[in-house]
C-alpha positions as CSV (number, residue, x, y, z in Angstrom):
1,X,0.0,-0.1,0.2
2,X,2.5,2.4,-1.3
3,X,2.4,5.9,-1.2
4,X,2.5,6.9,-4.7
5,X,3.7,5.2,-7.8
6,X,7.0,6.2,-7.8
7,X,7.8,4.5,-4.4
8,X,6.1,1.0,-5.8
9,X,8.0,1.4,-8.9
10,X,11.1,2.4,-7.3
11,X,11.6,-0.5,-5.1
12,X,10.2,-3.3,-7.8
13,X,13.0,-1.8,-9.9
14,X,15.7,-2.8,-7.6
15,X,15.4,-6.6,-8.2
16,X,13.0,-7.3,-11.0
17,X,11.3,-10.4,-11.0
18,X,11.7,-11.9,-14.9
19,X,7.8,-12.5,-16.7
20,X,7.0,-16.2,-16.9
21,X,7.6,-16.2,-20.7
22,X,11.0,-15.2,-19.8
23,X,12.2,-17.7,-17.1
24,X,13.8,-20.9,-19.1
25,X,14.6,-24.1,-17.5
26,X,18.3,-22.9,-16.2
27,X,16.9,-20.3,-14.3
28,X,14.0,-22.9,-12.2
29,X,16.7,-22.6,-9.1
30,X,16.5,-18.6,-9.1
31,X,12.8,-18.7,-9.5
32,X,12.5,-21.2,-6.3
33,X,15.2,-18.9,-4.3
34,X,12.6,-16.1,-5.4
35,X,9.6,-18.0,-4.3
36,X,11.1,-18.6,-1.0
37,X,11.8,-15.1,0.0
38,X,8.6,-14.4,-1.0
39,X,6.8,-16.9,1.2
40,X,9.0,-15.8,3.9
41,X,8.2,-12.2,3.3
42,X,4.2,-13.1,3.0
43,X,4.3,-15.2,6.4
44,X,5.7,-11.9,8.0
45,X,3.0,-9.6,6.5
46,X,-0.1,-12.2,7.1
47,X,1.4,-13.0,10.9
48,X,1.6,-9.5,11.5
49,X,-2.1,-8.7,10.1
50,X,-3.7,-11.0,11.6
51,X,-1.9,-9.8,15.1
52,X,-3.1,-6.1,14.8
53,X,-6.5,-6.8,13.4
54,X,-7.2,-9.3,16.3
55,X,-6.5,-6.1,18.3
56,X,-9.3,-4.0,16.8
57,X,-12.1,-7.2,16.7
58,X,-11.4,-8.0,20.3
59,X,-12.0,-4.4,21.5
60,X,-15.1,-4.2,19.7
61,X,-16.7,-7.1,21.9
62,X,-14.5,-6.5,25.0
63,X,-15.4,-2.5,25.2
64,X,-18.3,-2.7,27.6
65,X,-15.8,-4.3,30.0
66,X,-13.5,-1.4,29.8
67,X,-16.1,1.2,29.9
68,X,-17.0,-0.3,33.1
69,X,-13.7,-0.5,34.9
70,X,-13.1,2.9,34.1
71,X,-17.1,3.9,34.3
72,X,-16.3,5.7,31.3
73,X,-18.4,8.3,29.6
74,X,-20.1,7.4,26.3
75,X,-17.9,9.8,24.4
76,X,-14.7,8.2,26.1
77,X,-16.3,5.0,25.1
78,X,-16.6,6.2,21.5
79,X,-13.3,7.7,21.0
80,X,-11.5,4.5,22.1
81,X,-12.8,3.1,19.2
82,X,-12.9,6.3,16.8
83,X,-9.6,8.0,18.0
84,X,-7.9,4.5,16.4
85,X,-9.7,4.8,13.2
86,X,-9.2,8.8,12.6
87,X,-5.5,8.8,13.4
88,X,-4.7,5.8,11.5
89,X,-6.4,6.8,8.4
90,X,-4.7,10.1,8.8
91,X,-1.2,8.8,9.0
92,X,-1.3,6.0,6.4
93,X,-0.1,8.0,3.5
94,X,2.4,9.8,5.8
95,X,4.3,7.1,6.7
96,X,4.2,5.7,3.2
97,X,5.9,8.5,2.2
98,X,8.6,8.2,5.1
99,X,8.9,4.6,3.6
100,X,9.7,5.4,0.4
101,X,12.8,8.0,2.3
102,X,13.9,5.4,4.8
103,X,12.7,2.2,3.3
104,X,10.0,-0.2,3.7
105,X,11.2,-2.6,5.8
106,X,12.7,-0.5,8.3
107,X,9.1,1.5,8.6
108,X,7.9,-2.1,9.1
109,X,9.5,-3.2,11.7
110,X,9.3,0.0,13.5
111,X,5.8,-0.2,13.1
112,X,5.3,-3.5,14.8
113,X,7.6,-2.2,17.6
114,X,5.5,1.2,17.8
115,X,2.2,-1.3,17.6
116,X,3.7,-3.3,20.7
117,X,4.8,-1.1,23.0
118,X,1.5,0.9,22.8
119,X,-0.6,-2.1,23.0
120,X,1.8,-2.6,26.5
121,X,1.1,1.1,27.8
122,X,-2.9,0.6,26.9
123,X,-2.5,-2.0,29.5
124,X,-1.1,0.2,32.0
125,X,-3.7,3.3,31.2
126,X,-4.8,5.1,34.5
127,X,-8.0,6.1,33.4
128,X,-10.2,6.4,29.9
129,X,-8.9,9.4,28.0
130,X,-4.9,7.6,28.6
131,X,-6.6,4.8,26.8
132,X,-8.0,7.0,24.2
133,X,-4.6,8.8,23.9
134,X,-2.6,5.8,23.4
135,X,-4.9,4.5,21.0
136,X,-3.8,7.0,18.6
137,X,-0.1,5.7,19.4
138,X,-1.5,2.3,18.2
139,X,-3.0,3.7,15.6
140,X,0.3,5.2,14.1
141,X,2.0,1.6,14.5
142,X,-0.9,0.4,12.5
143,X,-0.5,2.6,9.9
144,X,3.0,2.2,9.0
145,X,2.5,-1.7,8.7
146,X,-0.6,-1.1,6.7
147,X,0.7,1.4,4.5
148,X,4.1,-1.2,3.5
149,X,2.2,-4.6,3.7
150,X,1.1,-4.5,0.1
151,X,4.3,-2.9,-1.2
152,X,6.2,-5.7,0.6
153,X,4.1,-8.2,-0.9
154,X,4.0,-7.0,-4.5
155,X,7.7,-6.6,-4.2
156,X,8.5,-10.0,-3.1
157,X,6.3,-11.8,-5.7
158,X,6.5,-12.5,-9.6
159,X,3.6,-10.6,-11.1
160,X,2.5,-14.1,-12.0
161,X,2.1,-15.5,-8.7
162,X,1.0,-12.1,-7.6
163,X,-2.7,-13.1,-7.1
164,X,-1.8,-15.9,-4.8
165,X,0.2,-13.9,-2.3
166,X,-2.2,-10.9,-2.3
167,X,-5.3,-13.3,-1.7
168,X,-3.5,-15.2,1.2
169,X,-2.4,-11.7,2.7
170,X,-5.9,-10.3,2.3
171,X,-7.2,-13.3,3.6
172,X,-5.6,-12.4,7.0
173,X,-7.6,-10.0,7.9
174,X,-10.9,-11.8,7.9
175,X,-8.3,-14.3,10.5
176,X,-8.1,-11.5,12.8
177,X,-12.0,-10.5,12.6
178,X,-12.7,-14.2,13.2
179,X,-10.6,-14.8,16.0
180,X,-10.3,-11.7,17.5
181,X,-14.1,-11.6,18.9
182,X,-13.3,-14.9,20.6
183,X,-10.2,-13.7,22.4
184,X,-11.3,-10.4,23.3
185,X,-14.4,-12.4,24.8
186,X,-12.5,-15.0,26.7
187,X,-10.0,-12.0,27.9
188,X,-12.5,-9.6,29.2
189,X,-14.2,-12.8,30.7
190,X,-11.2,-14.7,32.6
191,X,-8.3,-12.4,32.5
192,X,-9.4,-8.7,32.5
193,X,-9.5,-5.9,30.7
194,X,-5.9,-5.2,30.7
195,X,-4.9,-8.6,29.1
196,X,-7.4,-7.2,25.9
197,X,-4.3,-5.0,25.0
198,X,-1.4,-7.1,26.8
199,X,-2.1,-10.4,24.9
200,X,-0.7,-8.3,21.7
201,X,2.7,-7.9,23.4
202,X,4.3,-11.3,23.2
203,X,2.8,-11.8,19.4
204,X,4.4,-8.4,18.6
205,X,7.7,-9.4,19.8
206,X,7.5,-12.7,17.8
207,X,6.4,-11.3,15.3
208,X,9.0,-8.2,15.5
209,X,11.8,-11.2,15.7
210,X,10.6,-13.3,12.8
211,X,10.4,-10.0,10.7
212,X,13.9,-8.8,11.2
213,X,15.2,-11.9,10.5
214,X,12.8,-12.9,7.2
215,X,12.5,-10.0,5.3
216,X,14.7,-9.2,2.8
217,X,16.9,-6.0,2.9
218,X,15.8,-3.8,-0.3
219,X,18.1,-1.2,-1.8
220,X,17.0,2.3,-1.8
221,X,16.9,4.4,-5.0
222,X,18.0,7.5,-2.8
223,X,15.7,9.8,-4.4
224,X,14.1,12.1,-1.7
225,X,10.5,13.0,-2.4
226,X,8.4,15.7,-0.8
227,X,6.2,15.1,2.4
228,X,2.7,16.6,1.8
229,X,2.7,17.9,5.4
230,X,0.1,20.5,4.8
231,X,-2.4,18.0,2.9
232,X,-1.9,15.5,6.0
233,X,-2.8,18.4,8.6
234,X,-5.7,19.8,5.6
235,X,-7.2,15.6,5.7
236,X,-6.7,15.1,10.0
237,X,-8.0,18.7,10.9
238,X,-11.4,18.3,8.2
239,X,-12.2,14.8,8.6
240,X,-11.6,15.0,12.7
241,X,-13.6,18.0,13.0
242,X,-16.7,16.3,10.9
243,X,-16.3,13.1,13.1
244,X,-16.1,15.1,16.4
245,X,-19.2,16.5,15.2
246,X,-21.0,13.8,14.2
247,X,-19.9,11.8,18.1
248,X,-21.2,15.0,20.0
249,X,-24.4,15.7,18.3
250,X,-26.2,13.5,20.1
251,X,-25.0,15.0,23.3
252,X,-25.0,18.4,22.5
253,X,-27.4,18.7,19.9
254,X,-27.1,19.7,16.4
255,X,-27.6,23.5,17.1
256,X,-24.5,23.4,19.5
257,X,-21.5,26.0,18.4
258,X,-19.4,22.7,18.7
259,X,-21.5,20.4,16.1
260,X,-22.4,23.5,13.7
261,X,-18.1,24.2,13.8
262,X,-17.1,21.0,13.2
263,X,-19.3,20.4,10.4
264,X,-18.6,24.1,9.0
265,X,-14.6,22.9,9.2
266,X,-15.1,19.7,7.6
267,X,-17.4,21.2,4.9
268,X,-14.9,24.0,3.9
269,X,-11.7,21.6,4.9
270,X,-12.6,19.2,2.4
271,X,-12.9,21.2,-1.0
272,X,-9.7,23.4,0.1
273,X,-8.2,19.9,0.7
274,X,-8.6,19.3,-3.1
275,X,-8.1,22.3,-4.5
276,X,-4.4,22.2,-2.7
277,X,-3.9,18.8,-3.6
278,X,-4.3,20.0,-7.5
279,X,-1.3,22.5,-6.9
280,X,1.3,20.8,-4.4
281,X,4.4,19.7,-6.3
282,X,4.1,16.0,-4.3
283,X,0.6,15.5,-3.2
284,X,-0.6,13.5,-0.6
285,X,-3.6,12.4,-3.2
286,X,-3.0,12.4,-7.3
287,X,-6.4,14.3,-8.4
288,X,-5.3,13.4,-11.9
289,X,-6.7,9.7,-11.1
290,X,-10.1,10.6,-11.1
291,X,-10.5,11.6,-14.2
292,X,-10.5,7.8,-15.3
293,X,-14.3,7.3,-14.1
294,X,-14.2,3.3,-13.6
295,X,-11.9,4.0,-11.1
296,X,-13.4,7.0,-9.7
297,X,-16.6,5.5,-8.8
298,X,-14.5,2.4,-7.9
299,X,-13.2,4.1,-5.1
300,X,-16.4,5.8,-4.1
301,X,-18.2,2.6,-4.1
302,X,-15.1,1.5,-1.6
303,X,-16.1,4.5,0.5
304,X,-19.8,3.3,0.5
305,X,-19.3,0.0,1.2
306,X,-17.0,0.4,4.1
307,X,-19.4,3.1,5.6
308,X,-22.4,1.1,5.1
309,X,-20.9,-2.2,7.1
310,X,-18.5,-0.8,9.2
311,X,-20.1,-1.1,12.4
312,X,-21.8,-4.3,12.1
313,X,-19.5,-6.2,14.0
314,X,-19.6,-3.3,16.5
315,X,-23.3,-3.0,17.0
316,X,-23.8,-6.9,17.5
317,X,-21.6,-7.4,19.9
318,X,-23.0,-4.8,21.8
319,X,-26.8,-6.0,21.2
320,X,-25.9,-9.4,22.6
321,X,-24.4,-7.5,25.7
322,X,-26.7,-4.6,26.4
323,X,-29.8,-5.9,24.7
324,X,-29.6,-9.9,25.7
325,X,-27.5,-9.5,28.6
326,X,-25.1,-12.1,27.9
327,X,-21.4,-11.9,29.1
328,X,-18.1,-10.8,26.4
329,X,-17.2,-14.5,25.9
330,X,-20.8,-15.2,24.4
331,X,-21.3,-12.1,22.4
332,X,-17.8,-12.6,21.0
333,X,-18.6,-16.4,19.9
334,X,-22.3,-15.1,18.7
335,X,-20.9,-12.4,16.2
336,X,-18.4,-15.7,14.7
337,X,-20.4,-16.2,11.4
338,X,-19.8,-12.5,10.5
339,X,-16.2,-13.3,10.3
340,X,-16.5,-16.8,9.3
341,X,-18.9,-16.1,6.2
342,X,-16.3,-13.1,5.3
343,X,-13.3,-15.5,5.3
344,X,-14.7,-17.9,3.3
345,X,-16.1,-16.1,0.5
346,X,-12.9,-13.8,0.4
347,X,-11.2,-17.0,-0.4
348,X,-13.2,-18.2,-2.6
349,X,-13.2,-15.0,-4.7
350,X,-10.6,-16.2,-7.4
351,X,-12.7,-19.2,-8.0
352,X,-15.8,-16.7,-8.5
353,X,-13.6,-14.4,-11.0
354,X,-13.3,-17.3,-13.9
355,X,-17.0,-16.8,-14.1
356,X,-17.8,-13.2,-13.4
357,X,-15.9,-10.1,-13.9
358,X,-14.3,-8.4,-10.5
359,X,-16.8,-5.4,-11.1
360,X,-20.1,-7.7,-11.8
361,X,-18.7,-9.4,-8.7
362,X,-18.6,-6.7,-6.6
363,X,-22.2,-5.6,-7.4
364,X,-23.3,-9.1,-6.3
365,X,-21.6,-8.6,-3.1
366,X,-23.1,-5.3,-2.2
367,X,-26.4,-6.9,-2.7
368,X,-25.3,-9.9,-0.4
369,X,-24.5,-7.0,2.1
370,X,-28.1,-5.0,1.4
371,X,-29.5,-8.6,2.1
372,X,-28.1,-9.1,5.2
373,X,-28.8,-5.4,6.8
374,X,-32.2,-6.3,6.1
375,X,-32.2,-9.8,7.6
376,X,-30.6,-8.1,10.6
377,X,-33.2,-5.2,10.7
378,X,-36.1,-7.5,10.2
379,X,-34.3,-10.0,13.0
380,X,-33.9,-6.8,15.5
381,X,-37.7,-5.4,15.1
382,X,-39.3,-8.6,15.4
383,X,-37.0,-10.2,17.9
384,X,-36.5,-12.9,15.9
385,X,-33.7,-14.8,17.7
386,X,-30.2,-15.8,17.0
387,X,-30.7,-18.1,14.2
388,X,-32.1,-15.1,12.0
389,X,-29.6,-12.6,13.3
390,X,-26.7,-15.4,12.4
391,X,-28.1,-15.7,8.9
392,X,-27.7,-11.7,8.8
393,X,-24.3,-11.7,9.9
394,X,-23.6,-14.3,7.8
395,X,-25.1,-12.9,4.3
396,X,-23.2,-9.6,5.7
397,X,-19.5,-11.5,5.5
398,X,-20.6,-13.2,2.4
399,X,-21.2,-9.7,0.8
400,X,-17.9,-8.2,2.5
401,X,-16.0,-11.4,1.2
402,X,-17.1,-11.1,-2.3
403,X,-16.7,-6.9,-2.8
404,X,-13.6,-6.2,-1.2
405,X,-11.2,-8.3,-3.0
406,X,-13.6,-8.0,-6.1
407,X,-13.8,-4.2,-5.8
408,X,-10.1,-3.9,-5.4
409,X,-9.0,-6.3,-8.6
410,X,-10.9,-4.3,-10.8
411,X,-9.2,-0.7,-9.2
412,X,-5.6,-2.0,-9.6
413,X,-6.0,-4.2,-12.7
414,X,-6.8,-1.5,-15.0
415,X,-4.0,0.7,-13.3
416,X,-0.4,0.5,-15.0
417,X,2.6,-0.1,-13.3
418,X,4.1,3.2,-12.8
419,X,0.4,4.2,-10.6
420,X,0.1,1.0,-8.8
421,X,1.1,2.6,-5.9
422,X,-0.9,5.8,-5.5
423,X,-4.3,4.1,-6.5
424,X,-3.6,1.5,-4.0
425,X,-2.7,3.9,-1.3
426,X,-5.8,6.1,-2.4
427,X,-7.9,3.2,-2.4
428,X,-6.8,2.2,1.4
429,X,-7.2,6.1,2.4
430,X,-10.9,5.9,1.1
431,X,-11.7,2.9,2.6
432,X,-10.5,3.7,6.1
433,X,-11.9,6.9,5.8
434,X,-15.5,5.0,5.4
435,X,-14.4,3.2,8.3
436,X,-14.2,6.2,10.3
437,X,-17.2,8.0,9.1
438,X,-19.4,4.8,9.2
439,X,-18.5,4.1,12.9
440,X,-19.0,7.5,13.8
441,X,-22.4,7.7,12.1
442,X,-23.6,4.0,13.8
443,X,-22.5,5.0,17.0
444,X,-24.2,8.7,16.7
445,X,-27.9,7.4,15.6
446,X,-27.8,4.4,17.7
447,X,-27.6,6.2,21.1
448,X,-29.8,9.5,19.5
449,X,-33.3,8.1,21.4
450,X,-31.5,7.3,24.6
451,X,-31.5,9.9,27.3
452,X,-27.9,11.4,27.9
453,X,-27.3,9.9,31.1
454,X,-28.3,6.4,30.1
455,X,-25.6,6.3,27.2
456,X,-22.7,5.1,29.1
457,X,-24.8,2.1,30.2
458,X,-25.2,1.2,26.4
459,X,-21.3,1.0,25.9
460,X,-20.7,-0.8,29.5
461,X,-23.2,-3.4,28.4
462,X,-25.3,-3.1,31.7
463,X,-28.3,-1.0,30.0
464,X,-30.6,-4.1,30.4
465,X,-30.1,-3.8,34.4
466,X,-30.7,-0.2,34.6
467,X,-33.7,1.0,32.4
468,X,-36.6,-0.8,30.9
469,X,-37.7,2.3,29.1
470,X,-33.9,3.2,28.0
471,X,-33.6,-0.8,26.7
472,X,-36.5,0.3,24.4
473,X,-35.1,3.3,23.2
474,X,-32.0,1.9,22.6
475,X,-33.9,-0.9,20.1
476,X,-35.2,2.2,18.6
477,X,-31.7,3.0,17.9
478,X,-30.8,-0.2,16.4
479,X,-33.8,0.3,14.1
480,X,-32.9,4.0,12.7
481,X,-29.1,2.6,12.5
482,X,-29.9,-0.3,10.4
483,X,-32.0,1.6,8.4
484,X,-29.3,4.0,7.7
485,X,-26.9,1.2,6.6
486,X,-29.1,0.0,4.2
487,X,-29.8,3.4,2.9
488,X,-25.8,3.9,2.6
489,X,-25.3,-0.1,1.1
490,X,-28.3,1.2,-1.7
491,X,-26.1,4.4,-2.5
492,X,-23.0,1.3,-2.9
493,X,-25.3,-0.6,-5.5
494,X,-26.0,2.0,-7.4
495,X,-22.0,3.4,-7.6
496,X,-21.1,-0.2,-8.3
497,X,-23.4,-0.6,-11.0
498,X,-22.1,3.0,-12.5
499,X,-18.8,1.5,-12.3
500,X,-19.6,-1.6,-14.3
501,X,-21.3,0.2,-17.0
502,X,-18.7,2.8,-17.3
503,X,-15.7,0.0,-17.4
504,X,-17.8,-1.7,-20.0
505,X,-18.5,1.3,-22.4
506,X,-14.3,2.0,-21.8
507,X,-13.5,-1.5,-23.1
508,X,-16.4,-1.4,-25.9
509,X,-14.1,2.0,-26.8
510,X,-11.0,0.7,-26.5
511,X,-11.9,-2.7,-28.5
512,X,-13.4,-0.3,-31.4
513,X,-11.5,0.0,-34.8
514,X,-11.5,4.0,-34.2
515,X,-9.9,3.5,-30.8
516,X,-10.9,5.3,-27.5
517,X,-12.3,8.7,-27.8
518,X,-9.8,11.7,-27.5
519,X,-8.6,12.3,-23.9
520,X,-10.8,9.6,-23.0
């Protein structure tokens, strides 16, 4: 997930891998050596992705336990999740650019060390807001990992085998989502809240030692590229202001100057960012890529998809604890169908690609997600029981498993080699931004019907013990939230269909005798 095209191309150019047609029998030993190094690199990246990904999904389940320990406010509880997402999104491309200057291997190992240290310190936090601050440090470490993971895999694998390597790498996130809720539930129930963070430490140290040995030392081009510090600051300030406004709207009201001011900064900051990026020498985001209509629509679909399903795991981890009164371990086990389904369909997406185009499969994935959200909404409205909820989670997981690899393949497959880096960085940044915005919307809409003094009990998972009326209001919040997610999913389906049509028109224009239209 490189910062820009120059970073990816320069690293790959250091040790180019011959195309399959150029590899003769006498080169087989060299090919075996290349693949041995590629698999070692993939083992480091996949293990680190599972380790860092488990942390977030474990906290989703264990959040009520952490909130109860600190007697944290609803705002502090929200920001334990949102601070990580916001910092991670804002810092990804910044650390990717630093990796261009100092080397991906060094930046990756620094990310492992930072994430591990932050996890250890989180377990020592004396109060809820210290946890929030340390989650920002954790996010910085995760950003160093995410921005370099795909680039390390891309540089290590021959192009003919890259799909296999990338598929395993992406599946590692599904494994993390599969294990995280159970691990979080077990630790919160039997070991205490500190181990929700401390379990990362021994795994992180193992990853750090293995990475220091296994990751190849790649020579750098020596070229120094500028860092778009103003662009990074604009994104963080604009997105952070909008996020803060959304998170405080239900507490302070939509007429509060804090909420209005945050939304104004967001609405003014994002256009300012776009104008600035079109003029800066080393932009954070390459705006010229948006001239490619299928690519631009695919990016928008990625953002909307992340927004529409960002809160499914969190919503139902809380639902089982706050509404049904189960313990964290039971809640973690009950949300497993989401992760299992995502893993199965993500791993199987290559099989489907042989029969249906990636963009068409992305549409199918979004339709599956919509069906899952509809079943979940119906289950909450009718109190249909766990079997119906599990069916909704399976459908939502299938949609995510089909959409993510398909949309990524469609976006990256159409890019020339010298634009892969920046295209992937933009995809990742918008995808992460979607998760940030989606989580903020989910938390805001979910708690809107609740009286302010009851919101912290919802996050603590004890609302059913405190107020029957509050529980009824929370169920209203669940219905509103799921309907909001369904509306966002509908927008995602329409955007994916538009991307599919635009791609087919572009292919038809390229295959016509006259070629593509001028400027197309």
